[in-house]
C-alpha positions as CSV (number, residue, x, y, z in Angstrom):
1,M,-0.7,-16.9,4.9
2,S,-3.1,-20.2,4.6
3,A,-3.2,-22.7,2.2
4,A,-6.5,-21.5,0.9
5,Q,-5.2,-17.8,0.9
6,G,-2.0,-19.3,-0.9
7,G,-4.0,-21.3,-3.6
8,C,-6.0,-17.8,-4.3
9,A,-2.6,-16.0,-4.8
10,Q,-1.3,-18.6,-6.8
11,S,-4.4,-18.8,-9.2
12,F,-3.8,-15.0,-10.1
13,S,0.0,-15.9,-10.8
14,A,-1.2,-16.4,-14.3
15,Q,-3.1,-12.8,-14.8
16,R,-0.6,-10.8,-13.1
17,D,1.6,-10.0,-16.3
18,S,-1.5,-9.5,-18.2
19,V,-2.9,-7.5,-15.4
20,Q,0.4,-5.2,-15.0
21,S,0.5,-5.0,-18.5
22,R,-3.1,-3.6,-19.0
23,A,-2.9,-1.6,-15.7
24,P,-1.3,2.0,-16.2
25,H,2.2,2.4,-14.4
26,T,2.4,3.8,-11.0
27,T,5.1,5.2,-9.2
28,A,4.7,5.7,-5.4
29,A,5.8,8.4,-3.4
30,P,8.5,7.6,-1.0
31,A,6.8,5.7,2.0
32,P,7.5,3.0,4.2
33,K,6.5,0.1,2.4
34,G,5.7,-2.0,5.8
35,G,2.4,0.9,6.3
36,R,1.1,1.1,2.9
37,G,-0.3,-2.2,2.5
38,K,-2.9,-1.5,4.7
39,F,-4.5,0.6,1.6
40,I,-4.9,-2.5,-0.6
41,P,-8.3,-3.7,1.2
42,L,-9.8,-0.3,0.8
43,L,-8.7,-0.5,-2.8
44,A,-10.1,-4.3,-2.8
45,L,-13.6,-3.0,-1.6
46,G,-14.3,-0.8,-4.0
47,S,-13.5,-3.8,-6.5
48,F,-15.9,-5.6,-4.9
49,A,-18.7,-3.0,-5.1
50,L,-17.9,-3.2,-8.9
51,G,-18.8,-6.9,-9.1
52,V,-21.7,-6.6,-7.4
53,D,-22.7,-3.9,-9.1
54,A,-22.1,-5.4,-12.6
55,Y,-23.7,-8.3,-12.1
56,V,-26.5,-7.8,-9.5
57,M,-28.5,-6.4,-12.0
58,A,-29.5,-9.5,-13.9
59,G,-30.5,-11.3,-10.8
60,L,-33.1,-7.9,-10.0
61,L,-34.4,-7.7,-13.7
62,P,-37.4,-8.9,-13.3
63,L,-38.2,-6.6,-10.2
64,V,-36.6,-3.7,-12.2
65,S,-39.0,-4.4,-15.0
66,A,-42.0,-5.3,-12.5
67,G,-41.1,-1.6,-10.7
68,L,-40.9,0.5,-13.7
69,R,-43.5,-1.3,-15.9
70,V,-41.4,-2.0,-18.8
71,S,-40.7,-5.2,-20.7
72,A,-37.8,-7.4,-19.4
73,S,-36.1,-6.7,-22.8
74,S,-36.7,-2.9,-22.6
75,A,-35.0,-3.4,-18.7
76,G,-31.9,-5.6,-19.7
77,Q,-30.6,-2.4,-21.9
78,M,-29.5,-1.2,-18.5
79,V,-26.7,-4.2,-18.5
80,T,-26.0,-3.0,-22.1
81,V,-25.2,0.6,-21.1
82,F,-23.4,-0.3,-18.2
83,T,-20.8,-2.7,-20.0
84,L,-20.8,-0.3,-23.0
85,C,-19.9,2.7,-21.0
86,Y,-17.1,0.7,-19.0
87,A,-15.8,-0.8,-22.2
88,L,-15.4,3.0,-24.2
89,G,-16.0,5.5,-21.6
90,G,-13.5,4.3,-19.3
91,P,-10.8,4.5,-21.0
92,V,-11.8,8.0,-22.9
93,F,-12.3,9.6,-18.9
94,A,-8.9,7.7,-17.6
95,T,-6.9,9.7,-20.5
96,L,-8.7,13.0,-19.6
97,L,-7.7,12.5,-15.8
98,A,-4.2,11.7,-17.1
99,K,-2.3,14.3,-15.1
100,R,-3.8,13.5,-11.9
101,S,-2.6,11.3,-9.1
102,S,-4.0,8.2,-9.0
103,K,-5.6,8.8,-5.4
104,V,-7.2,11.6,-7.3
105,V,-8.7,9.4,-10.2
106,L,-9.6,6.5,-7.9
107,G,-11.8,9.3,-6.0
108,V,-13.2,10.9,-8.9
109,A,-14.1,7.4,-10.4
110,L,-15.5,6.5,-7.2
111,L,-17.9,9.2,-7.0
112,V,-19.2,8.9,-9.9
113,F,-19.9,5.4,-9.7
114,T,-21.4,5.7,-6.6
115,V,-23.6,9.1,-7.6
116,G,-24.4,6.6,-10.6
117,N,-26.1,3.6,-8.1
118,A,-28.0,6.6,-6.4
119,L,-29.3,7.8,-9.7
120,T,-30.2,4.0,-10.3
121,A,-31.9,3.7,-6.8
122,L,-33.7,6.6,-7.5
123,A,-34.7,6.1,-10.8
124,P,-38.6,6.7,-11.7
125,S,-38.3,6.1,-15.5
126,L,-36.7,3.6,-17.9
127,A,-34.7,6.8,-19.2
128,V,-33.3,7.8,-15.9
129,L,-32.4,4.0,-15.3
130,L,-30.2,4.0,-18.2
131,L,-29.0,7.4,-17.8
132,S,-27.4,6.4,-14.5
133,R,-26.5,3.0,-15.3
134,A,-24.3,4.7,-18.0
135,V,-22.6,6.7,-15.0
136,A,-22.1,3.8,-13.1
137,G,-20.2,2.2,-15.9
138,I,-17.9,5.0,-16.9
139,G,-16.8,5.2,-12.9
140,A,-16.2,1.9,-13.0
141,G,-14.3,1.4,-16.0
142,V,-12.0,4.6,-14.8
143,Y,-11.8,2.6,-11.2
144,F,-10.9,-0.8,-11.9
145,P,-7.7,-0.9,-13.7
146,I,-6.1,2.0,-12.1
147,A,-7.3,0.2,-8.7
148,A,-5.1,-2.6,-9.9
149,A,-1.9,-0.7,-10.7
150,T,-2.5,1.6,-7.6
151,A,-1.9,-1.9,-5.9
152,A,0.8,-2.8,-7.8
153,G,2.9,0.3,-6.7
154,L,1.5,0.0,-3.1
155,A,2.7,-3.6,-2.2
156,A,6.5,-4.3,-2.0
157,P,7.6,-6.0,-4.9
158,E,7.9,-9.8,-3.5
159,R,4.1,-9.1,-2.6
160,R,2.8,-7.4,-5.3
161,G,1.3,-10.4,-7.0
162,R,-1.3,-10.9,-3.6
163,A,-1.5,-7.2,-4.0
164,L,-3.0,-7.5,-7.2
165,A,-4.5,-10.8,-6.6
166,A,-6.8,-9.0,-3.8
167,V,-7.8,-6.3,-5.7
168,M,-9.2,-8.6,-8.7
169,G,-10.3,-11.2,-6.0
170,G,-12.4,-8.5,-4.8
171,M,-14.4,-8.2,-8.3
172,S,-14.8,-12.0,-7.9
173,V,-15.7,-12.4,-4.5
174,G,-18.5,-9.4,-5.3
175,T,-20.0,-11.5,-8.1
176,V,-19.8,-15.0,-6.0
177,I,-21.2,-13.9,-2.6
178,G,-22.4,-10.4,-3.0
179,V,-24.7,-11.0,-6.6
180,P,-26.7,-13.6,-4.2
181,A,-26.5,-11.5,-0.9
182,G,-27.9,-8.9,-3.0
183,L,-30.7,-10.7,-4.3
184,L,-31.8,-12.0,-0.9
185,L,-31.9,-8.6,0.4
186,A,-34.1,-7.2,-2.8
187,E,-36.7,-10.2,-1.6
188,H,-36.9,-8.0,1.8
189,I,-36.0,-4.5,0.9
190,G,-37.0,-4.2,-2.9
191,W,-34.0,-3.7,-5.8
192,R,-34.4,0.2,-5.3
193,G,-32.9,-1.1,-1.5
194,T,-30.0,-3.5,-2.9
195,M,-29.0,-0.3,-4.8
196,W,-28.7,1.9,-2.1
197,L,-26.2,-0.9,-0.3
198,I,-24.1,-1.1,-3.0
199,T,-23.7,3.0,-3.0
200,G,-23.0,2.7,0.5
201,L,-20.6,0.4,-0.3
202,G,-18.9,2.8,-2.7
203,L,-19.2,5.7,-0.6
204,V,-17.4,3.4,2.0
205,A,-14.5,2.7,-0.4
206,L,-14.5,6.7,-1.3
207,I,-13.7,7.6,2.0
208,G,-11.0,5.4,2.5
209,I,-9.7,6.4,-0.6
210,M,-9.2,9.6,1.0
211,R,-6.2,8.1,2.9
212,L,-4.1,7.1,0.2
213,P,-0.8,8.1,-0.1
214,K,0.1,10.1,-3.3
215,L,0.9,8.4,-6.3
216,D,1.4,9.0,-9.9
217,V,-1.0,7.5,-12.8
218,S,-0.5,7.1,-16.6
219,P,-3.7,6.4,-18.2
220,P,-4.5,3.4,-20.0
221,P,-3.9,2.9,-23.6
222,P,-6.1,5.2,-25.7
223,L,-8.7,3.6,-28.1
224,R,-7.0,4.4,-31.2
225,Q,-3.7,3.0,-30.2
226,R,-5.6,-0.3,-29.5
227,V,-7.8,-0.3,-32.5
228,R,-4.0,0.0,-34.2
229,A,-3.3,-3.4,-32.6
230,L,-5.9,-4.9,-35.0
231,A,-3.6,-4.8,-38.0
232,G,-1.5,-8.0,-36.8
233,G,-4.0,-10.6,-37.7
234,R,-3.4,-13.0,-34.8
235,V,-4.2,-10.2,-32.3
236,A,-7.8,-9.1,-34.6
237,G,-8.4,-13.1,-34.7
238,I,-7.9,-13.3,-30.6
239,V,-9.7,-10.2,-29.8
240,T,-13.1,-11.0,-32.2
241,V,-12.9,-14.5,-29.8
242,S,-13.1,-12.4,-26.9
243,L,-15.9,-10.4,-28.0
244,L,-17.9,-13.1,-29.6
245,G,-17.4,-14.7,-25.8
246,G,-18.8,-11.7,-24.2
247,V,-21.6,-11.4,-26.7
248,A,-22.5,-15.2,-25.9
249,S,-21.7,-14.5,-22.0
250,L,-23.9,-11.7,-21.2
251,G,-26.4,-12.2,-23.7
252,L,-27.6,-15.4,-21.9
253,Y,-26.7,-14.2,-18.3
254,T,-28.5,-10.9,-18.5
255,Y,-31.6,-13.2,-18.8
256,L,-30.9,-15.6,-16.9
257,A,-33.8,-15.1,-14.5
258,E,-36.1,-14.9,-17.3
259,F,-34.7,-18.3,-18.5
260,L,-35.3,-20.1,-15.5
261,A,-39.0,-18.8,-15.1
262,D,-39.4,-20.3,-18.6
263,A,-37.3,-23.4,-18.6
264,A,-37.5,-24.4,-14.7
265,H,-40.9,-22.7,-13.9
266,T,-39.2,-20.9,-11.1
267,D,-38.9,-17.4,-10.1
268,Q,-36.0,-18.0,-7.7
269,T,-32.9,-17.2,-9.4
270,V,-30.3,-17.0,-6.2
271,W,-29.5,-20.9,-5.9
272,A,-28.3,-20.0,-10.2
273,M,-26.2,-17.4,-9.4
274,W,-24.6,-19.1,-6.4
275,A,-24.0,-21.7,-9.3
276,W,-22.4,-19.8,-11.7
277,G,-20.6,-17.7,-9.4
278,A,-19.1,-21.1,-7.5
279,G,-17.9,-22.3,-11.0
280,G,-16.4,-18.9,-11.4
281,I,-14.2,-19.3,-8.5
282,F,-12.9,-22.6,-9.4
283,G,-12.4,-21.8,-12.8
284,S,-10.2,-18.9,-11.6
285,L,-8.6,-21.0,-9.2
286,V,-7.8,-24.1,-11.6
287,I,-6.7,-22.1,-15.0
288,G,-3.6,-20.7,-13.9
289,P,-1.7,-23.3,-12.8
290,V,-2.9,-25.2,-16.0
291,V,-1.6,-22.9,-18.3
292,D,1.8,-22.5,-16.5
293,R,2.0,-26.3,-16.4
294,T,1.2,-27.0,-20.1
295,K,2.5,-23.7,-21.7
296,R,-0.6,-24.9,-24.4
297,P,-2.6,-21.6,-24.1
298,F,-4.2,-22.4,-27.9
299,T,-5.5,-25.8,-26.5
300,A,-6.7,-24.4,-23.1
301,V,-9.1,-21.8,-25.3
302,T,-10.3,-24.9,-27.5
303,C,-11.2,-26.7,-24.9
304,I,-12.8,-24.1,-22.5
305,L,-14.8,-23.2,-25.6
306,V,-15.6,-26.6,-26.2
307,L,-16.8,-26.7,-22.4
308,I,-18.9,-23.5,-22.5
309,V,-20.7,-24.9,-26.3
310,A,-21.6,-28.2,-24.0
311,A,-22.5,-26.2,-21.1
312,Q,-25.1,-23.7,-22.8
313,F,-26.6,-26.2,-24.9
314,A,-27.3,-28.8,-22.3
315,L,-28.9,-26.2,-20.1
316,P,-32.3,-25.8,-21.6
317,A,-33.4,-29.7,-20.9
318,A,-31.3,-29.6,-17.7
319,A,-33.9,-26.6,-16.4
320,H,-36.7,-28.6,-18.1
321,A,-36.2,-31.7,-16.6
322,S,-35.1,-30.3,-12.8
323,A,-33.7,-27.2,-11.5
324,L,-31.3,-29.2,-9.8
325,W,-30.0,-30.7,-12.8
326,A,-29.6,-27.0,-14.2
327,V,-26.9,-26.5,-11.7
328,V,-24.3,-28.5,-13.5
329,P,-24.2,-26.7,-16.9
330,L,-24.7,-23.3,-14.9
331,V,-21.3,-24.2,-12.7
332,V,-19.1,-25.6,-16.0
333,W,-20.5,-22.5,-18.0
334,G,-19.7,-20.2,-15.2
335,A,-16.0,-22.3,-14.5
336,A,-15.3,-22.2,-17.9
337,G,-16.5,-18.3,-18.7
338,W,-14.3,-16.9,-15.8
339,A,-11.5,-19.1,-17.2
340,V,-11.0,-18.5,-20.6
341,Q,-9.6,-15.0,-20.6
342,V,-6.2,-16.1,-18.8
343,P,-5.3,-17.9,-21.6
344,Q,-6.7,-15.5,-24.0
345,Q,-4.0,-13.1,-22.4
346,H,-1.0,-15.0,-22.8
347,Q,-1.8,-15.7,-26.1
348,L,-2.6,-11.8,-26.7
349,I,1.3,-11.1,-25.2
350,A,3.0,-13.7,-27.1
351,A,1.4,-12.4,-30.3
352,Q,2.2,-8.3,-29.3
353,P,5.2,-8.8,-26.5
354,Q,6.7,-5.5,-27.9
355,Q,2.7,-3.6,-27.6
356,A,1.6,-6.0,-24.7
357,T,-0.1,-3.3,-22.8
358,I,-2.0,-2.6,-25.9
359,A,-2.9,-5.9,-26.9
360,V,-4.4,-6.7,-23.6
361,S,-6.1,-3.5,-23.0
362,L,-8.1,-3.9,-26.2
363,N,-8.9,-7.4,-25.1
364,S,-10.4,-5.9,-22.4
365,S,-12.2,-3.8,-24.0
366,A,-13.6,-6.3,-26.7
367,V,-15.0,-8.6,-23.8
368,Y,-17.3,-5.6,-22.4
369,L,-18.0,-4.4,-25.8
370,G,-19.3,-8.0,-26.1
371,S,-20.8,-7.8,-23.2
372,A,-22.8,-4.7,-23.9
373,I,-23.8,-6.1,-27.9
374,G,-24.8,-9.2,-26.1
375,S,-27.1,-8.0,-23.3
376,A,-28.7,-5.7,-26.1
377,L,-29.3,-8.7,-28.5
378,G,-30.5,-11.1,-26.2
379,G,-33.2,-8.0,-25.5
380,V,-33.8,-7.7,-29.3
381,V,-34.5,-11.8,-29.6
382,L,-36.9,-11.8,-26.2
383,G,-38.6,-8.5,-27.9
384,F,-39.1,-11.0,-31.3
385,G,-41.0,-12.6,-28.6
386,T,-39.0,-16.0,-28.6
387,A,-39.2,-18.2,-25.3
388,P,-36.8,-17.4,-22.8
389,G,-36.1,-21.0,-22.4
390,S,-34.4,-21.3,-25.4
391,L,-31.8,-18.4,-25.4
392,P,-29.2,-20.9,-24.8
393,Y,-29.1,-22.4,-28.2
394,Y,-28.4,-18.9,-29.4
395,T,-25.5,-18.3,-27.6
396,G,-24.5,-21.4,-27.9
397,A,-24.0,-20.5,-31.5
398,L,-22.3,-17.9,-30.9
399,T,-19.9,-19.7,-29.2
400,V,-19.8,-22.3,-31.5
401,L,-18.5,-19.5,-34.3
402,A,-16.1,-18.2,-31.5
403,L,-14.5,-21.6,-31.5
404,V,-14.6,-22.1,-35.5
405,L,-12.7,-18.6,-35.7
406,H,-10.3,-19.9,-33.0
407,L,-9.9,-23.1,-34.3
408,T,-9.0,-21.4,-38.0
409,V,-8.2,-17.7,-37.9
410,V,-6.2,-17.9,-34.8
411,R,-4.7,-21.3,-35.7
412,G,-3.1,-20.1,-39.0
413,A,-1.9,-17.0,-37.4
414,V,-0.1,-18.7,-34.4
415,R,1.4,-21.2,-37.1
416,G,2.4,-18.2,-39.4
417,G,4.2,-16.3,-36.2
418,A,5.9,-19.5,-35.2
419,K,7.3,-20.0,-38.3
420,A,8.3,-16.2,-38.6
421,T,10.0,-16.8,-35.2
422,K,11.6,-19.5,-36.1
423,A,13.1,-17.6,-39.3
424,A,14.0,-14.5,-37.5
425,T,15.9,-16.8,-34.9
426,D,17.5,-18.6,-37.4
427,R,19.2,-15.3,-39.5
428,A,20.3,-13.6,-35.7
429,Q,21.9,-17.1,-35.4
430,E,23.6,-17.1,-38.5
431,K,24.8,-13.2,-38.4
432,A,26.1,-14.3,-34.6
433,A,28.2,-17.5,-36.1
434,P,32.1,-17.0,-36.3
435,T,33.3,-16.3,-40.0
436,P,35.5,-19.2,-41.2
């Protein structure tokens, strides 16, 4: 394994426990360990298609808006319905497929995802477009957590982290490389042509999934269980911070092309997507070792939120000055935005060690629900006539709110939890002490 691959695997080590706790449990049918790892790239290909599909629509927004003759704020709702169905529809349909093997679940998920993207490419109107994005979002929401669990089940124990890194890496590579490539292609073959390419990626992954060995899979925790976990103040605070972060992130990213046209006076968005995605890769590589070494996830979240606030508030002025200057806040925003969920998940697992699966699944739903709300609110703000160039000020204000909540509610809950843990430890030690 090369040094670069080793660094990539290490970057996901901090995420490993949270992914394994978030993903459903799998048990593989007996099979030779040496031959099953060859199927993991097929799972990664599916997550790559998901990564491209989830983020490319923001860059295609001007083309979609012009092609369907609707406003940008209306076309932006295609991101809203995709992320909303990913957050809410995925767990529901995964539960309905609970008694099926992971091969069947993944196959159905990719089929639904592929059909949704094909409908997107054919959509003659906004209504059909939104419906198609909802279908694709449901397929994506079912596929990704099951794919992570399946990868872990296919790999030998000593290579499980690498298997998870491959699936998660497929998503990030799809964002960093696939999205700009899709935008470049759209300039020549149109936005519908880009969607047909994503449909083709999903179809190839679907064909590959048919070769998977049989594995048993259990569904992710249902939404009712996730909501119950909010009874703990610390969990509720952490999850709310993630929700607000999702609102701020997709509220701006969805309309990044509109922002650049207004603030930087350019209709070229590929460079901005590259900058944001490159920052995301850097953040993903760095945050795991940082949290492991410092063992201070609360402090890490604080610093990351401060960086996001600074980057979003600086972005309008930088873009007005020069498109080149805008690269700096875009990279910082991308790095911090991709990094924040690792320490968030660390905090959740520490807050609910007995219900880690539910707590981290709740956080995942909160992020995507926040993303849906953010893209919807961004459209509403623009619909009221707000200049797209000022949108980062609104999203930055939401991030400030998340930071305040983190420094007050979450900090108080952390301190209270630490005191309760210390008291419980002291009581246990007193009971274990020999009686004189």
